[in-house]
C-alpha positions in Angstrom: 52.7 -1.5 -7.7 51.9 -2.1 -4.1 48.1 -2.4 -4.2 48.2 -4.7 -7.5 50.8 -7.2 -4.8 48.7 -7.3 -1.9 45.8 -7.7 -4.8 46.9 -10.6 -6.4 48.1 -12.1 -2.8 44.2 -11.9 -1.8 43.4 -13.4 -5.2 45.6 -16.2 -4.4 44.7 -16.5 -1.1 40.8 -16.5 -1.6 41.1 -18.9 -4.6 39.7 -16.0 -7.1 37.3 -17.4 -9.3 39.0 -15.2 -12.1 42.7 -16.0 -12.9 45.5 -14.2 -11.3 47.4 -11.8 -14.6 51.0 -12.1 -14.1 52.7 -8.9 -14.8 56.5 -8.8 -15.8 58.8 -7.0 -14.2 58.7 -3.7 -16.6 54.9 -3.1 -15.8 54.9 -2.2 -19.9 53.7 -6.1 -20.7 50.9 -8.5 -18.9 50.9 -12.3 -20.0 47.4 -13.6 -19.8 47.6 -16.4 -22.1 46.4 -20.2 -21.1 43.8 -18.7 -18.3 41.1 -20.1 -19.7 39.5 -16.5 -20.1 36.1 -16.2 -21.9 36.2 -12.1 -21.8 39.1 -9.8 -21.3 38.9 -8.6 -18.0 38.0 -5.1 -17.5 40.8 -3.9 -15.3 43.3 -4.6 -18.2 41.8 -1.6 -19.7 43.0 0.9 -17.3 46.7 -0.5 -17.5 47.8 2.1 -20.2 51.3 2.5 -19.7 51.4 -1.6 -21.1 53.4 -2.3 -24.4 52.2 -6.1 -24.9 49.1 -7.6 -23.9 49.3 -11.2 -24.7 45.6 -13.5 -24.4 46.7 -16.1 -26.7 44.8 -19.7 -25.9 42.3 -18.3 -23.8 38.2 -18.7 -24.5 37.3 -15.6 -25.8 34.7 -15.0 -28.2 32.7 -12.6 -29.4 34.8 -9.6 -30.2 37.7 -7.9 -27.8 35.5 -5.1 -25.8 35.8 -1.5 -27.1 37.8 0.0 -24.4 41.2 -1.8 -26.1 41.0 1.8 -27.1 42.7 3.2 -23.8 45.8 1.0 -24.6 47.2 3.3 -26.8 50.7 2.1 -26.2 50.5 -1.0 -26.9 52.4 -2.4 -29.6 52.0 -6.1 -29.3 48.7 -7.2 -28.9 48.5 -11.0 -29.0 44.4 -12.7 -29.6 45.8 -16.1 -31.3 44.0 -19.3 -30.6 41.5 -17.7 -29.2 36.9 -18.2 -30.7 36.8 -14.8 -31.5 34.3 -14.2 -34.4 35.0 -10.6 -34.8 37.7 -7.5 -34.3 36.5 -3.8 -33.1 37.1 -1.1 -35.2 38.5 0.9 -31.9 42.0 -1.8 -33.0 42.6 1.1 -35.4 43.1 3.7 -33.0 45.7 2.0 -31.6 48.6 4.2 -33.1 51.6 2.9 -31.4 50.9 -0.8 -32.8 53.2 -2.2 -34.3 51.8 -6.1 -33.7 48.5 -7.9 -34.2 48.2 -11.2 -33.9 44.9 -13.1 -34.5 45.8 -16.1 -36.1 43.7 -19.3 -35.3 40.3 -17.7 -34.2 37.0 -17.4 -36.5 37.0 -14.2 -37.9 35.2 -14.0 -40.8 35.4 -10.3 -40.9 38.3 -7.3 -40.3 37.5 -4.3 -39.7 38.1 -1.3 -42.2 39.8 0.6 -39.5 42.5 -1.8 -39.3 44.2 0.5 -42.0 44.6 3.4 -39.7 47.5 1.5 -38.1 50.6 2.6 -39.9 53.0 1.8 -37.2 52.0 -1.8 -38.0 54.6 -4.2 -39.2 53.3 -7.7 -38.9 49.6 -8.6 -39.3 48.5 -12.6 -38.7 45.3 -13.7 -39.8 46.3 -17.4 -41.0 43.7 -20.0 -39.3 40.7 -17.5 -39.9 38.3 -17.4 -42.5 38.0 -14.1 -43.4 37.1 -12.1 -46.1 39.2 -11.9 -48.9 37.8 -8.1 -50.0 38.3 -6.5 -46.4 41.7 -7.8 -46.5 42.6 -6.2 -49.8 41.3 -2.8 -48.7 42.8 -2.6 -45.7 46.3 -4.3 -47.2 45.9 -1.0 -49.7 46.5 0.8 -46.8 49.4 -0.4 -44.7 52.4 -1.1 -47.7 55.1 -1.2 -44.8 53.2 -4.2 -43.1 53.8 -7.9 -43.5 50.6 -9.7 -43.7 50.6 -13.4 -42.6 47.2 -15.0 -44.0 
């Protein structure tokens, strides 16, 4: 934690080009919302103890990097309010994920691997032009999941 603190101070002193991460006191939650990010910083994927990751209201495009699979303890992932056009199949490897919010993006399809998320209790896909056929196939594998359309 001391190295992280020193790094954040150094970033602040030199006015780092990338917004400094705001880590909550538990070290299990990371709030990177409203930072103007166009991609997820690679160092985020080394924070394997994370249970909550908030990347909402940024400028993320394309799809999150496949390295997201390293966040095996993740329970809450908020990607809402971006310009994502896809989701990586690797999201299906996050076996502890309980909440996935991808609302208000530009998603046109959903990976079938989302059906592997047996702990998922909430999937929010409102505000997207997703494929109804994709969602129907995923929903049959997730009977315990509330899906907000």
